[in-house]
Structure formats: C-alpha cells, structure tokens
C-alpha positions in Angstrom: 114.1 83.3 156.5 115.7 82.2 153.3 115.1 84.7 150.3 115.2 83.2 146.5 116.8 85.9 144.5 117.1 83.4 141.5 113.4 82.8 141.8 112.5 86.4 141.5 114.6 86.7 138.7 113.1 84.0 136.9 109.6 85.6 137.7 110.4 89.1 136.5 112.1 87.4 133.3 108.9 85.5 132.7 106.4 88.2 133.4 108.4 90.7 131.2 108.5 88.4 128.4 104.7 87.9 128.9 104.4 91.3 128.5 106.4 91.3 125.2 108.8 93.9 126.9 112.4 93.6 126.0 115.0 94.3 128.8 115.6 97.6 127.3 111.6 98.3 127.7 111.3 97.1 131.0 114.4 99.5 132.2 113.0 102.5 130.5 109.6 101.9 131.8 111.0 101.4 135.3 113.6 104.2 135.3 116.5 102.0 135.5 119.3 100.9 133.4 119.4 97.7 131.4 122.1 96.3 133.3 119.9 96.7 136.6 117.3 94.7 135.0 119.9 92.1 133.9 121.0 92.1 137.3 117.5 91.3 139.0 116.7 88.6 136.0 120.1 87.1 136.8 119.0 86.6 140.4 121.5 88.9 141.9 121.2 88.8 145.9 120.4 91.8 148.2 120.0 91.9 151.8 116.7 93.2 151.1 114.4 94.2 148.1 115.6 97.3 146.6 113.8 100.4 144.9 114.8 98.9 141.7 112.8 95.5 142.5 109.8 97.8 143.4 109.9 99.8 140.3 110.1 96.7 138.1 107.1 95.1 140.2 105.2 98.3 139.7 105.8 98.1 135.8 104.8 94.6 135.6 101.6 95.2 137.3 102.5 93.2 140.7 101.1 94.3 143.7 103.5 95.9 146.4 103.9 92.5 148.5 104.8 90.4 145.5 108.5 90.6 145.6 108.5 89.2 149.2 106.0 86.7 148.2 108.1 85.4 145.2 111.4 85.7 147.5 109.5 83.2 150.1 108.6 80.7 147.2 105.3 82.0 146.4 103.7 83.6 143.1 103.5 87.3 142.2 100.1 88.8 142.9 98.7 91.1 139.9 97.6 94.6 140.7 95.2 94.3 137.8 94.2 91.6 135.4 95.3 93.1 132.4 96.9 96.5 133.2 100.8 96.9 133.8 100.3 100.0 135.8 100.6 100.8 139.6 97.2 100.7 141.3 97.2 103.1 144.2 95.8 102.1 147.5 92.9 104.0 148.7 92.9 105.6 152.2 90.4 107.4 154.0 91.1 111.3 154.5 90.3 113.0 157.8 88.2 115.9 158.0 91.1 118.4 158.1 92.7 116.5 155.0 89.6 117.0 153.1 89.4 120.6 154.0 93.1 120.9 152.9 92.3 119.2 149.5 89.3 121.4 148.8 91.2 124.3 149.4 93.8 123.1 147.1 91.1 122.5 144.5 89.7 126.0 144.7 93.1 127.2 143.7 93.3 125.3 140.5 91.9 126.2 137.0 88.6 124.5 136.3 90.3 122.3 133.2 92.7 120.8 136.2 90.3 120.4 138.7 87.9 118.5 136.2 91.1 116.4 135.0 91.8 115.5 138.8 88.5 114.6 139.7 87.7 112.3 136.9 89.1 109.0 135.7 91.6 106.7 137.8 95.0 107.6 139.1 97.4 105.5 137.5 100.8 107.0 139.2 102.0 110.2 140.6 105.2 111.6 141.2 106.7 114.6 143.2 109.8 116.0 142.0 111.9 118.5 144.0 113.0 121.6 142.8 116.0 121.9 144.8 118.3 120.3 147.7 116.1 121.7 150.4 112.8 120.7 151.3 111.6 124.1 151.5 112.6 124.4 147.8 109.3 123.2 146.7 108.2 120.3 144.4 106.4 119.7 141.2 103.8 117.1 141.2 103.1 114.8 138.0 100.1 113.0 138.0 99.1 110.4 135.3 95.2 109.8 135.0 94.3 106.9 132.9 91.9 107.1 130.4 88.7 105.6 130.3 89.5 102.9 127.5 88.1 99.6 128.7 89.4 97.8 125.5 93.1 99.2 125.7 95.4 96.7 124.3 98.5 95.4 126.2 100.2 97.6 123.5 98.5 100.5 124.4 99.2 100.3 127.9 102.7 99.6 127.1 103.0 102.9 125.2 101.0 104.9 127.6 103.7 103.5 130.4 106.6 104.6 128.0 105.0 107.8 127.7 104.7 108.3 131.4 108.2 107.0 132.0 109.6 109.5 129.5 107.6 112.3 131.0 109.1 111.7 134.4 112.7 111.1 133.2 112.7 114.7 131.0 110.8 116.4 134.0 113.7 115.4 136.4 116.4 116.4 133.7 114.8 119.7 133.2 114.5 120.5 137.2 118.1 119.2 137.9 119.3 121.6 135.3 121.0 124.7 137.3 121.5 126.6 134.1 119.5 130.0 134.2 116.7 130.3 131.6 116.8 133.3 129.3 
C-alpha cells in the first residue's frame, strides 16, 4: 500500500496551526526537536510511522490509528472534540489484576489514593531509574482537572507543563551525580 507522507505532513501542519501552536511549541509538547516536527511537516518518508509521529498525533488530539488513516488518504480522527491530549483506552482488568491494584492502593497515602481515583487520566509515563529493568521506575500520572469550560489556551498551558515535567524528570533521573 502506498503511503502519502506529504499528506501526513500537511495534515500535521494544518492541525498544529488550527491549535495555534508554533513548530517549537508542538516539538516541546511532543518531546521532540523542532527539526523533527519540520521533517514530519515536510513529508519526509519513513518505512513506517515512528515514535515521533505518534507523539505529534497524541499532542494534536488524534486517535492512535490516525497516522495510518492519513497515510492511506483519509482524515485524522480526533480523540476528543476539543482537547489536545491523549485519551487512554479502557481495558477490563482480571480479578488478579484488580487485587494487585487494590494492594497497591492500600500502600499509598490517602491524598495520593484520592487523587488517583478521582478525575480522568490525561497521560502517564514510566521512567526507568537505571539501565536494568530491575532498577525500578518512577511513574508519573497526569490527572486532568474537571474544568469543562477549559479554553484551548488553558489546555495548551497544561500540556506544556506536563511535557516540561516529563523532560525535567528524565533529566534528573538520568543524572548519575551522587546527591549530597
């Protein structure tokens, strides 16, 4: 099947401009360089969609299958009508998974437990503490506020804060300097 990378680039540019974002802002929100966004918008061909494409699609509020849709000649589908944020898919947990989650919740403070159980998860990230899987991870969870009247500017500001938090957390965790 022929993939139209130029079409994808135009769709990304149009969505970015409609959201009022510069290339630099989109790059920051997606955790990419400006040149990566420019490359996508220019329609640079790849063998298959890359993580950079998925990151940009997520920031623009597209569904996970939107990249393939656009490459095949279709239109991107929005996750939500107005928000530029990732909408997680819902899965049904098995009873053993539910027991494991309940046990985890029991180990948390009341404040954290209340925050986790209320609101909507906008995004989450797990950052490794070292090079080995057994070194552990730091889990960041962004819970979207309950502001139904949030403006696109407020949503963009929230996304910028989230992207900055992720970037700073990765920098801190990558720093091998012993703390005093």
